C-alpha positions, 0 to 999 in steps of 0.5 A: 780385940772382940769385934763389938756387936751392936744394937742395930736400926731395924726401922727407920723411926727406931732409935732404941729397942728392948732385947727380948731374947738372947738366941746364943749364949758365950762360947757359942760358934755362930756364922753369918745368917745365924739368928742371934736375939729378938728385938722389939721396936718402935712396932714389931718384934724382929729377929736378929742375925749374925753378918760375920762368923765367930765365937760369942764372947760376952753378952753386955746386956741382959734379956729384957733390957729396955731403952737400948740406944741404936748402935750400943754395943750389946755383945761381943764377937771373938774372931781371927783366933782371939780368945775370951782373955782378950781386952773387951771394948766397953759398952757404949752406955746409954745415958739413962740406966738399963733395966735390970733383970728380974730377981733370980733371973738366968744370965740371958743367953743371946740373940745378938745384933750383927757388928753394925753392917755398913750401909752404902749410899743405895742403902744396900748393907755391905758385908765386911769382915771385922778385921777389914772394918777395923783396917778400914777405920784406921786408915779412914777407908769408906767401905762404900767405895770397896768391892769385896772379893771374899765370898758373896761380895764380903770385903776381907783384909786384902781389899782394904791394903789395897785401897787408898786411904780417904775421908772416913764416911760422915754419920747420918745425923739423927733426926730427934723424935719430936715428943708432945709438949706440955705440963711436966711429968712432976707437975702433973703427978703433984696435981693428982698425988691425992687421987687414986691412979695407976702410971702406964709406962710407954712403950716404944710403940706408944712413943713413936705414935706420940712423936709422930702424930705431934709432929703431924699436927704441929707441921702439917696443914691439915684441911678437910673435906667432908662428904655423904656417900650412898651405899646401898647399891655398894651393899647389894653388890657386895652381898651378891659377890659374897654369894658367889665367892662363898665356895672359895672362902672369900668374904668381901668387907664394905673396907675392901671396896673402899680401899680399892675405890680409893687405890681408883680414885689415886689414878683417876687423879694422878696429881693427889697421889703424892707425898711430902718430901721435905723441900719437894712434893714426890708424885707416885705412879702406883697406888699404894694405899695404907689402912690404919689397923688396931693393935693392942697398945696403938695402931699399924698402918700396912700398906697395900701396894698396887692397890689399883691392880689387885682384884677385891679378893685379893686385897681382901685376903691380902688385907686379913693377912697384914691385919693378922700379923699387925695384931701380933707385931709380926710385920716387916718395916717394909709392910707398914711404911710407904703408900701416899694415902691411907684410911682410917674406918672406924664405921663398925664401931658406930662411929658416924664421922670423925677426923683423922690426922695424917700420917706423914709423909702421906698426902692425904687421909680418909676417915670413914664413919658408919653406914646409917639409914637417913632420910634423903632427897630423891631425883625426883624430889620425893623423900626416901631412905637410904644407907648414907656413910659420912667420910672427911678427907684429911689433906696435907695442904702442902701436897694437895690444894682445895680444889685438887682434894676435892676432885679427888674425893669426888672420884672416890664418891662416884668409885663407891656409889657405882662398885661395878664400875670399880671392876671394869 
């Protein structure tokens, strides 16, 4: 019987995806590692590879089909001498009707999803032949408990035949996305039936943003700490460094200094470098700082790992690369997942101050406003003009208490008001 190729879960938050493009067609011979399809997830368009050798049988899902649930059959693979005449497995139908291809569209060529690669408890993908998978399923054998003797550790028929039957591995529980509550769609449509309006369909990214931020505001006890930061010394130091770095093609932004200041502050106040882990707090050692990047239709939060150990020029170069690839949705999941702390800067849009929503499981997020010249009282009680930047630290009270949050924000302020010390 042909092997089903299933829609893969290409990121932890992915529950459904769009089959953007097939890279193979029926009858094509494929080997492990060959590209089969381009899949649009909630955050990016990713290439999907074959994990087994064989011949493409039937493409069960058309190019452009949206809302394909993870683990839905999207194609078949013929192996071990099977022919296209072998009975094909029935596609696992999505409750929602699949989107039909546009009139006149050619039959979809295919990039296919691998036959549900099995994941070990460690999270590492397990390679097994289709025949080995079928035998393991029929005998109730957990593939994670088998050591493969085939090429590259692949589990083959002989490995299954020599194994003892056992309980089949339990399926991982799927956490349903928390969707926003409010008036029903029909109620809203009727309310505005006599008004000229355009309906905008929610794509995967918008759905995930709606679900995640609703979850954040409903489940995270936010509190807010605000400070004004004088950044005249920072601006002067930045101009001096940029002049020296001009020959290297490096231009530091104020945001690069903010990222560095936050990364160092997390080291100076290590108890605040933490995330909420359901029934415990996970305190991190490295400073992995996420930075909000606006993209068409939503946003990404790429993570700058080990930010405390990197130079300003390294942070600047890495941030530019991540932001550019975020805007074209070319980031890999590991590049926008993780981190304990985030920075959201709207100063370039002229926003003086705002409150940011925490991106779970982060413990805090810093909202940064524009630097504005204001009259301030100097150390000698004289009125002077200074460039002042307003920031707000949104804090998860389950992870960080008020005094600890204040200590973290003070460290950020000190770093930004004394920028040369960040290079020491």
